[in-house]
Backbone as CSV, one residue per row, in Angstrom:
resi,resn,N_x,N_y,N_z,CA_x,CA_y,CA_z,C_x,C_y,C_z
1,UNK,119.777,84.494,114.721,118.373,84.514,114.274,118.134,85.749,113.420
2,UNK,117.533,85.583,112.238,117.210,86.717,111.399,115.957,87.402,111.910
3,UNK,115.760,88.648,111.447,114.677,89.452,111.987,113.302,88.917,111.607
4,UNK,113.220,88.104,110.540,111.913,87.607,110.115,111.696,86.143,110.501
5,UNK,112.499,85.626,111.425,112.384,84.235,111.839,112.064,84.164,113.326
6,UNK,111.029,83.377,113.647,110.717,83.098,115.052,110.757,81.583,115.212
7,UNK,111.782,81.099,115.912,111.961,79.655,115.986,112.154,79.088,114.598
8,UNK,111.321,78.127,114.246,111.421,77.487,112.928,110.510,78.120,111.886
9,UNK,109.833,79.203,112.243,108.830,79.795,111.359,109.303,81.112,110.758
10,UNK,109.287,81.202,109.438,109.553,82.458,108.756,108.298,83.320,108.818
11,UNK,108.432,84.542,109.330,107.286,85.445,109.479,107.104,86.276,108.208
12,UNK,106.173,85.863,107.374,105.961,86.490,106.080,105.315,87.865,106.198
13,UNK,104.523,88.096,107.256,103.784,89.356,107.370,104.702,90.539,107.642
14,UNK,105.930,90.277,108.107,106.842,91.376,108.394,107.317,92.057,107.118
15,UNK,107.429,91.310,106.033,107.875,91.889,104.764,106.725,92.192,103.816
16,UNK,105.569,91.576,104.024,104.398,91.822,103.168,103.151,91.862,104.030
17,UNK,102.771,93.083,104.449,101.644,93.234,105.363,100.299,92.982,104.690
18,UNK,100.288,92.917,103.363,99.048,92.658,102.629,98.874,91.188,102.268
19,UNK,99.842,90.355,102.607,99.738,88.932,102.298,98.666,88.282,103.162
20,UNK,97.746,87.582,102.524,96.670,86.920,103.268,96.642,85.409,103.034
21,UNK,97.188,84.935,101.909,97.161,83.515,101.565,98.586,83.020,101.324
22,UNK,98.884,81.833,101.811,100.211,81.277,101.631,100.158,79.759,101.837
23,UNK,101.191,79.070,101.347,101.346,77.640,101.583,102.444,77.417,102.615
24,UNK,102.302,76.355,103.398,103.295,76.048,104.418,103.309,74.548,104.664
25,UNK,104.355,74.105,105.350,104.500,72.704,105.735,104.399,72.615,107.259
26,UNK,103.621,71.652,107.740,103.454,71.466,109.176,104.696,70.798,109.764
27,UNK,105.296,71.445,110.771,106.500,70.922,111.429,106.188,70.246,112.751
28,UNK,105.128,70.665,113.386,104.717,70.092,114.675,103.217,70.308,114.792
29,UNK,102.523,69.395,115.448,101.068,69.469,115.432,100.476,68.806,116.665
30,UNK,99.808,69.612,117.493,99.052,69.112,118.638,97.773,69.948,118.743
31,UNK,96.784,69.502,119.526,95.577,70.315,119.719,95.869,71.663,120.373
32,UNK,97.051,71.802,121.003,97.405,73.066,121.656,98.086,74.047,120.707
33,UNK,98.573,73.551,119.563,99.242,74.455,118.653,99.861,73.743,117.471
34,UNK,99.878,74.429,116.329,100.425,73.896,115.083,101.583,74.787,114.657
35,UNK,102.749,74.175,114.433,103.924,74.920,113.989,104.117,74.664,112.501
36,UNK,104.261,75.753,111.739,104.497,75.644,110.297,105.812,76.338,109.953
37,UNK,106.342,76.017,108.783,107.656,76.562,108.424,107.593,78.021,107.994
38,UNK,106.418,78.507,107.596,106.259,79.904,107.187,104.837,80.329,107.505
39,UNK,104.676,81.585,107.918,103.357,82.027,108.359,103.196,83.523,108.146
40,UNK,101.989,83.930,107.732,101.636,85.347,107.644,100.678,85.750,108.768
41,UNK,100.436,84.845,109.723,99.591,85.182,110.870,100.381,86.080,111.832
42,UNK,99.902,87.313,112.064,100.572,88.160,113.050,100.342,87.541,114.426
43,UNK,101.421,87.330,115.203,101.278,86.597,116.461,100.830,87.428,117.648
44,UNK,100.587,88.713,117.436,100.201,89.580,118.537,101.411,90.243,119.158
45,UNK,101.193,91.428,119.725,102.267,92.174,120.362,102.083,93.656,120.146
46,UNK,102.607,94.459,121.084,102.473,95.900,120.973,101.042,96.375,121.063
47,UNK,100.197,95.591,121.727,98.786,95.942,121.845,97.921,95.409,120.735
48,UNK,98.521,94.920,119.637,97.750,94.388,118.510,97.488,92.907,118.725
49,UNK,96.219,92.469,118.692,95.908,91.047,118.892,96.397,90.187,117.725
50,UNK,96.490,88.898,117.983,96.903,87.946,116.953,95.817,87.784,115.895
51,UNK,96.245,87.381,114.704,95.320,87.138,113.600,94.513,85.860,113.823
52,UNK,93.394,85.787,113.107,92.600,84.576,112.982,92.647,84.130,111.520
53,UNK,92.170,82.919,111.236,92.125,82.449,109.864,91.851,80.967,109.782
54,UNK,92.289,80.344,108.687,92.052,78.909,108.485,93.269,78.256,107.839
55,UNK,93.398,76.947,108.079,94.313,76.090,107.331,93.465,75.106,106.537
56,UNK,93.760,74.962,105.261,93.041,74.025,104.390,94.009,72.921,103.973
57,UNK,93.592,71.665,104.153,94.485,70.546,103.845,93.654,69.289,103.581
58,UNK,93.938,68.619,102.496,93.295,67.345,102.148,91.769,67.427,102.268
59,UNK,91.210,68.529,101.815,89.757,68.701,101.850,89.199,69.018,103.221
60,UNK,90.073,69.321,104.180,89.675,69.587,105.561,90.020,71.029,105.904
61,UNK,89.227,71.628,106.800,89.489,72.992,107.261,89.777,72.987,108.763
62,UNK,90.841,73.658,109.155,91.159,73.875,110.557,91.123,75.376,110.818
63,UNK,90.242,75.804,111.708,90.151,77.226,112.044,91.277,77.599,113.012
64,UNK,91.913,78.738,112.745,92.960,79.267,113.621,92.374,80.449,114.397
65,UNK,92.425,80.358,115.728,91.770,81.371,116.573,92.769,82.204,117.366
66,UNK,94.051,82.011,117.108,95.066,82.786,117.797,96.444,82.228,117.522
67,UNK,97.441,82.863,118.108,98.829,82.431,117.957,99.493,82.531,119.327
68,UNK,100.241,81.489,119.690,100.974,81.494,120.967,102.466,81.554,120.676
69,UNK,103.137,82.493,121.355,104.582,82.637,121.185,105.319,81.759,122.190
70,UNK,106.354,81.106,121.705,107.256,80.324,122.548,108.564,80.214,121.804
71,UNK,109.250,79.092,121.944,110.430,78.875,121.120,110.050,78.857,119.641
72,UNK,108.824,78.405,119.351,108.224,78.486,118.023,106.955,79.321,118.108
73,UNK,106.409,79.649,116.926,105.065,80.230,116.857,104.074,79.085,116.721
74,UNK,103.099,79.028,117.606,102.103,77.963,117.595,100.757,78.548,117.161
75,UNK,100.270,78.131,115.996,98.939,78.528,115.546,97.919,77.738,116.363
76,UNK,97.002,78.425,117.007,96.072,77.778,117.927,94.807,77.361,117.173
77,UNK,94.538,76.057,117.082,93.334,75.605,116.366,92.085,75.769,117.232
78,UNK,90.939,75.939,116.579,89.671,75.960,117.305,89.446,74.612,117.972
79,UNK,88.826,74.645,119.123,88.594,73.420,119.886,87.820,72.402,119.054
80,UNK,88.306,71.173,119.050,87.682,70.042,118.366,87.834,70.066,116.849
81,UNK,88.532,71.069,116.289,88.805,71.038,114.850,89.878,69.994,114.552
82,UNK,89.860,69.380,113.356,90.896,68.401,112.993,92.264,69.066,112.907
83,UNK,93.303,68.288,113.195,94.670,68.800,113.229,95.477,68.168,112.094
84,UNK,96.139,68.963,111.253,96.929,68.377,110.155,98.168,67.664,110.690
85,UNK,98.466,66.472,110.208,99.654,65.743,110.665,100.950,66.439,110.255
86,UNK,102.025,66.141,110.961,103.349,66.653,110.615,103.689,66.240,109.181
87,UNK,104.231,67.173,108.421,104.586,66.919,107.034,103.524,67.328,106.035
88,UNK,102.326,67.639,106.516,101.233,68.042,105.627,101.502,69.421,105.028
89,UNK,101.242,69.566,103.738,101.273,70.880,103.099,99.891,71.499,103.262
90,UNK,99.837,72.672,103.848,98.558,73.342,104.095,98.492,74.624,103.277
91,UNK,97.285,74.979,102.905,97.009,76.297,102.326,96.395,77.129,103.439
92,UNK,96.992,78.239,103.753,96.538,79.047,104.879,95.952,80.359,104.385
93,UNK,94.957,80.850,105.112,94.343,82.138,104.804,94.132,82.915,106.093
94,UNK,94.673,84.112,106.134,94.451,85.018,107.254,93.108,85.702,107.055
95,UNK,92.314,85.806,108.128,91.010,86.470,108.044,91.214,87.929,107.622
96,UNK,90.818,88.238,106.385,91.162,89.522,105.773,90.490,90.702,106.461
97,UNK,89.200,90.608,106.736,88.480,91.748,107.305,89.046,92.128,108.673
98,UNK,89.336,91.102,109.499,89.884,91.370,110.830,91.279,92.000,110.728
99,UNK,92.164,91.396,109.899,93.519,91.931,109.773,93.498,93.371,109.260
100,UNK,92.702,93.629,108.222,92.650,94.974,107.653,92.154,95.975,108.690
101,UNK,91.135,95.590,109.452,90.622,96.476,110.506,91.693,96.753,111.554
102,UNK,92.470,95.734,111.918,93.526,95.931,112.908,94.659,96.791,112.345
103,UNK,94.976,96.644,111.071,95.986,97.501,110.450,95.539,98.958,110.468
104,UNK,94.297,99.208,110.119,93.776,100.579,110.146,93.802,101.136,111.563
105,UNK,93.412,100.298,112.526,93.369,100.744,113.915,94.766,101.028,114.444
106,UNK,95.715,100.123,114.148,97.080,100.312,114.641,97.699,101.578,114.055
107,UNK,97.502,101.796,112.770,98.014,103.023,112.160,97.322,104.253,112.745
108,UNK,96.041,104.115,113.050,95.328,105.219,113.699,95.918,105.568,115.049
109,UNK,96.330,104.552,115.809,96.977,104.801,117.098,98.311,105.521,116.915
110,UNK,99.039,105.186,115.853,100.305,105.885,115.616,100.063,107.342,115.238
111,UNK,98.997,107.611,114.498,98.635,109.005,114.219,98.313,109.721,115.526
112,UNK,97.514,109.082,116.377,97.174,109.668,117.679,98.435,109.936,118.490
113,UNK,99.321,108.966,118.538,100.575,109.104,119.271,101.389,110.275,118.726
114,UNK,101.492,110.365,117.392,102.256,111.447,116.775,101.676,112.808,117.063
115,UNK,100.356,112.919,117.008,99.686,114.196,117.266,99.878,114.632,118.714
116,UNK,99.665,113.719,119.660,99.764,114.083,121.078,101.212,114.398,121.453
117,UNK,102.167,113.677,120.873,103.570,113.983,121.140,103.953,115.333,120.547
118,UNK,103.541,115.578,119.315,103.881,116.840,118.636,103.241,118.049,119.307
119,UNK,101.965,117.934,119.650,101.217,119.095,120.123,101.261,119.280,121.636
120,UNK,101.528,118.184,122.379,101.478,118.272,123.840,102.720,117.694,124.524
121,UNK,103.640,117.090,123.746,104.884,116.578,124.299,104.734,115.386,125.219
122,UNK,103.655,114.607,125.048,103.364,113.502,125.963,103.831,112.162,125.407
123,UNK,104.329,111.303,126.302,104.735,109.950,125.946,103.621,108.956,126.260
124,UNK,103.685,107.812,125.589,102.690,106.756,125.777,103.073,105.907,126.990
125,UNK,102.093,105.600,127.820,102.327,104.722,128.973,101.606,103.381,128.850
126,UNK,100.797,103.206,127.828,100.103,101.939,127.622,99.143,102.053,126.465
127,UNK,98.630,100.903,126.023,97.668,100.921,124.932,97.176,99.529,124.607
128,UNK,96.075,99.484,123.893,95.502,98.208,123.478,94.522,98.478,122.351
129,UNK,94.221,97.447,121.565,93.296,97.643,120.448,92.528,96.368,120.143
130,UNK,91.373,96.560,119.562,90.578,95.542,118.905,90.241,96.109,117.543
131,UNK,89.687,95.306,116.635,89.368,95.856,115.319,88.474,97.090,115.405
132,UNK,88.980,98.222,114.946,88.264,99.491,114.797,88.014,100.239,116.113
133,UNK,88.597,99.788,117.189,88.487,100.513,118.456,89.770,100.302,119.253
134,UNK,90.167,101.322,120.018,91.448,101.223,120.709,91.523,102.244,121.826
135,UNK,92.536,102.077,122.658,92.836,103.064,123.698,94.338,103.289,123.733
136,UNK,94.726,104.483,124.183,96.132,104.792,124.390,96.250,105.697,125.602
137,UNK,97.211,105.386,126.479,97.421,106.134,127.709,98.642,107.036,127.566
138,UNK,98.559,108.238,128.123,99.626,109.227,128.022,99.944,109.820,129.388
139,UNK,101.196,110.284,129.526,101.574,110.984,130.751,101.250,112.470,130.616
140,UNK,99.973,112.776,130.630,99.458,114.133,130.448,98.969,114.664,131.800
141,UNK,99.700,115.585,132.438,99.330,116.046,133.784,97.985,116.772,133.827
142,UNK,97.729,117.642,132.854,96.491,118.416,132.819,95.838,118.283,131.454
143,UNK,94.519,118.316,131.436,93.786,118.258,130.171,93.387,119.680,129.781
144,UNK,93.998,120.236,128.740,93.657,121.601,128.335,92.215,121.697,127.858
145,UNK,91.653,122.870,127.905,90.304,123.105,127.396,90.253,122.745,125.908
146,UNK,89.206,122.021,125.514,89.042,121.640,124.118,89.999,120.571,123.636
147,UNK,90.652,119.876,124.579,91.678,118.879,124.225,91.108,117.772,123.342
148,UNK,89.999,117.173,123.739,89.413,116.046,123.006,89.111,116.435,121.564
149,UNK,88.480,117.586,121.388,88.095,118.033,120.047,89.321,118.405,119.211
150,UNK,90.315,119.024,119.860,91.516,119.435,119.131,92.311,118.226,118.652
151,UNK,92.435,117.197,119.510,93.168,115.994,119.124,92.452,115.283,117.981
152,UNK,91.146,115.168,118.063,90.391,114.501,116.992,90.558,115.236,115.671
153,UNK,90.444,116.569,115.706,90.587,117.350,114.479,91.992,117.205,113.895
154,UNK,92.998,117.199,114.762,94.377,117.076,114.288,94.629,115.687,113.685
155,UNK,94.086,114.657,114.302,94.242,113.304,113.768,93.624,113.195,112.380
156,UNK,92.440,113.732,112.218,91.768,113.618,110.930,92.417,114.488,109.860
157,UNK,93.057,115.579,110.270,93.829,116.367,109.312,95.010,115.552,108.787
158,UNK,95.623,114.758,109.668,96.732,113.907,109.242,96.246,112.758,108.356
159,UNK,95.052,112.253,108.624,94.465,111.236,107.752,94.260,111.813,106.352
160,UNK,93.675,112.998,106.276,93.401,113.621,104.979,94.679,114.011,104.251
161,UNK,95.756,114.213,104.993,97.037,114.565,104.366,97.624,113.397,103.575
162,UNK,97.062,112.194,103.768,97.487,111.011,103.019,98.995,110.791,103.145
163,UNK,99.477,110.814,104.373,100.908,110.634,104.626,101.308,109.176,104.403
164,UNK,102.412,108.990,103.759,102.928,107.648,103.484,103.363,106.984,104.794
165,UNK,103.098,105.685,104.934,103.541,104.914,106.093,104.523,103.859,105.612
166,UNK,105.769,104.011,106.015,106.839,103.120,105.578,107.301,102.241,106.739
167,UNK,107.760,101.034,106.402,108.321,100.107,107.392,109.718,99.719,106.932
168,UNK,110.676,99.789,107.850,112.038,99.365,107.531,112.676,98.766,108.777
169,UNK,113.739,98.014,108.573,114.483,97.401,109.674,115.882,97.991,109.696
170,UNK,116.313,98.449,110.883,117.620,99.071,111.038,118.419,98.358,112.128
171,UNK,119.744,98.385,112.031,120.554,97.910,113.156,120.203,98.719,114.406
172,UNK,120.278,98.073,115.565,119.848,98.715,116.810,120.507,100.081,117.024
173,UNK,121.822,100.147,116.840,122.534,101.402,117.087,122.031,102.509,116.183
174,UNK,121.799,102.184,114.901,121.304,103.185,113.948,119.882,103.602,114.286
175,UNK,119.049,102.631,114.689,117.658,102.941,115.029,117.576,103.875,116.228
176,UNK,118.372,103.594,117.261,118.295,104.391,118.482,118.984,105.745,118.351
177,UNK,119.644,105.974,117.219,120.196,107.294,116.939,119.127,108.245,116.400
178,UNK,117.955,107.714,116.014,116.857,108.550,115.526,116.231,109.278,116.720
179,UNK,116.104,110.594,116.681,115.518,111.329,117.806,114.099,110.858,118.114
180,UNK,113.814,110.663,119.401,112.459,110.328,119.879,111.922,109.039,119.264
181,UNK,112.806,108.086,118.936,112.355,106.843,118.299,111.489,106.019,119.245
182,UNK,111.697,106.166,120.551,110.874,105.475,121.535,109.838,106.461,122.041
183,UNK,108.574,106.206,121.721,107.500,107.117,122.110,106.764,106.633,123.356
184,UNK,107.299,105.595,123.995,106.714,105.109,125.242,107.569,105.595,126.405
185,UNK,106.947,105.727,127.580,107.665,106.203,128.754,108.771,105.235,129.155
186,UNK,108.599,103.941,128.817,109.600,102.912,129.085,110.013,102.276,127.765
187,UNK,111.319,102.097,127.562,111.814,101.437,126.351,111.448,99.962,126.402
188,UNK,110.572,99.526,125.481,110.085,98.152,125.492,110.844,97.238,124.537
189,UNK,111.888,97.750,123.886,112.676,96.921,122.968,113.736,96.187,123.779
190,UNK,113.655,94.846,123.874,114.620,94.091,124.694,116.054,94.318,124.227
191,UNK,117.015,94.309,125.148,118.410,94.588,124.776,118.996,93.574,123.810
192,UNK,118.448,92.342,123.787,118.996,91.331,122.882,118.552,91.527,121.435
193,UNK,117.570,92.386,121.197,117.101,92.654,119.838,118.088,93.592,119.152
194,UNK,118.762,93.092,118.131,119.808,93.859,117.457,119.344,94.462,116.131
195,UNK,118.176,94.059,115.643,117.577,94.664,114.456,116.206,95.191,114.851
196,UNK,115.969,96.477,114.647,114.769,97.143,115.133,113.883,97.523,113.946
197,UNK,112.650,97.101,114.019,111.674,97.424,112.964,111.093,98.811,113.243
198,UNK,111.150,99.672,112.248,110.736,101.061,112.385,109.494,101.302,111.513
199,UNK,108.479,101.923,112.105,107.300,102.354,111.356,107.322,103.882,111.302
200,UNK,107.296,104.414,110.096,107.474,105.849,109.879,106.266,106.420,109.141
201,UNK,105.506,107.280,109.827,104.468,108.064,109.158,105.134,109.358,108.721
202,UNK,105.311,109.494,107.435,106.134,110.561,106.867,105.732,111.939,107.410
203,UNK,106.684,112.572,108.089,106.463,113.921,108.587,105.685,114.022,109.875
204,UNK,105.310,112.894,110.474,104.506,112.959,111.704,105.057,112.109,112.827
205,UNK,105.351,110.824,112.560,105.650,109.899,113.649,106.616,108.827,113.173
206,UNK,107.689,108.630,113.908,108.649,107.563,113.625,108.924,106.836,114.929
207,UNK,108.659,105.514,114.956,108.899,104.787,116.195,109.132,103.305,115.938
208,UNK,109.782,102.681,116.910,109.993,101.238,116.865,108.661,100.540,117.072
209,UNK,108.363,99.552,116.200,107.059,98.895,116.276,107.107,97.593,115.485
210,UNK,106.442,96.555,116.003,106.457,95.265,115.330,105.156,94.894,114.658
211,UNK,104.156,95.784,114.670,102.828,95.430,114.176,102.648,95.636,112.688
212,UNK,101.408,95.464,112.235,101.069,95.616,110.821,100.302,96.914,110.613
213,UNK,100.526,97.538,109.454,99.986,98.873,109.197,99.524,99.003,107.755
214,UNK,98.623,99.971,107.527,98.228,100.321,106.170,99.340,101.148,105.529
215,UNK,99.206,101.425,104.234,100.286,102.064,103.479,100.273,103.579,103.564
216,UNK,99.134,104.166,103.942,99.069,105.618,104.068,97.984,105.983,105.074
217,UNK,98.068,107.189,105.612,97.100,107.596,106.635,95.679,107.672,106.075
218,UNK,95.552,107.949,104.791,94.203,108.051,104.210,93.458,106.726,104.301
219,UNK,94.189,105.615,104.306,93.557,104.296,104.382,93.013,103.984,105.774
220,UNK,93.375,104.799,106.765,92.871,104.574,108.118,91.371,104.801,108.197
221,UNK,90.898,105.856,107.562,89.503,106.258,107.722,89.385,107.338,108.786
222,UNK,88.175,107.616,109.216,87.960,108.679,110.197,88.327,108.206,111.597
223,UNK,89.002,109.084,112.336,89.363,108.825,113.729,88.450,109.652,114.634
224,UNK,87.759,108.978,115.544,86.919,109.677,116.508,87.460,109.433,117.907
225,UNK,87.756,110.499,118.635,88.141,110.375,120.039,86.850,110.274,120.843
226,UNK,86.561,109.086,121.336,85.269,108.850,121.975,85.249,109.244,123.447
227,UNK,86.432,109.232,124.088,86.441,109.517,125.521,87.853,109.847,125.982
228,UNK,87.957,110.750,126.949,89.208,111.034,127.646,88.974,110.740,129.116
229,UNK,89.780,109.818,129.675,89.598,109.383,131.052,90.842,109.695,131.874
230,UNK,90.647,109.948,133.157,91.766,110.082,134.086,92.149,108.700,134.604
231,UNK,93.460,108.403,134.566,93.959,107.120,135.068,94.945,107.340,136.220
232,UNK,94.608,108.283,137.079,95.498,108.637,138.180,96.191,109.948,137.893
233,UNK,96.879,110.470,138.882,97.504,111.789,138.751,98.524,111.805,137.615
234,UNK,98.275,112.659,136.649,99.208,112.846,135.547,99.061,111.883,134.384
235,UNK,98.050,111.013,134.416,97.894,110.029,133.346,96.474,110.093,132.778
236,UNK,96.381,110.086,131.452,95.085,110.166,130.769,94.971,109.042,129.745
237,UNK,93.764,108.535,129.610,93.471,107.494,128.621,92.571,108.066,127.550
238,UNK,93.002,107.951,126.288,92.189,108.370,125.153,91.660,107.127,124.451
239,UNK,90.357,107.090,124.280,89.717,106.002,123.541,89.341,106.520,122.158
240,UNK,89.609,105.704,121.135,89.288,106.109,119.780,88.478,105.027,119.080
241,UNK,87.750,105.434,118.056,87.045,104.521,117.164,87.403,104.914,115.731
242,UNK,87.552,103.917,114.890,87.871,104.114,113.474,86.633,103.813,112.647
243,UNK,86.339,104.645,111.688,85.172,104.409,110.816,85.511,104.793,109.387
244,UNK,84.662,104.368,108.463,84.879,104.690,107.053,84.485,106.127,106.759
């Protein structure tokens, strides 16, 4: 299996994160899910939710409200929407505002991760995001005085630095030779994965990641640390919001 193939579906978003419109052929079709031969819908993972959008075919619109992973990628149609028959050529559109917001948010989390690792040596223990808001958990035993304000200021300094964000795929052995490539307390890359997708914020953060990102930190916008919470002894949750 190639790195950009999931079952019978070529994942277009892995090589072009700005792609929003594409044509595809329906390979399987039920009210529970539609399988196409190529897709730019991000299927979710790493805390990033799946994309939404539409399929247009024969003058009909089918709303896509999620993606289910299995042996194939199944685009989930809205309840009671018409379903394109197998063999239909569809024009697909990923919901641009939602995807762009999630890209900004995901990149913002990587800036947060890079700052907290660099300045406090903490690893990530969990995280989740919605468009323009997110949380990330760290193994931080004590919260230093002024921590919330210092992290926010450092994140926004990295945004203003306009650091380039690059994505590349490396063989597993080469990827794991990069120091600190896993920024989570537990290695979440399955052993059967032999090609590892790397997201690199130039000079700040390099880690294995499968999500979608903006091209530079300046495109993230302002990062606000809205809250620091205790999640048990030695663990802290940072909540952030992204704004223009």
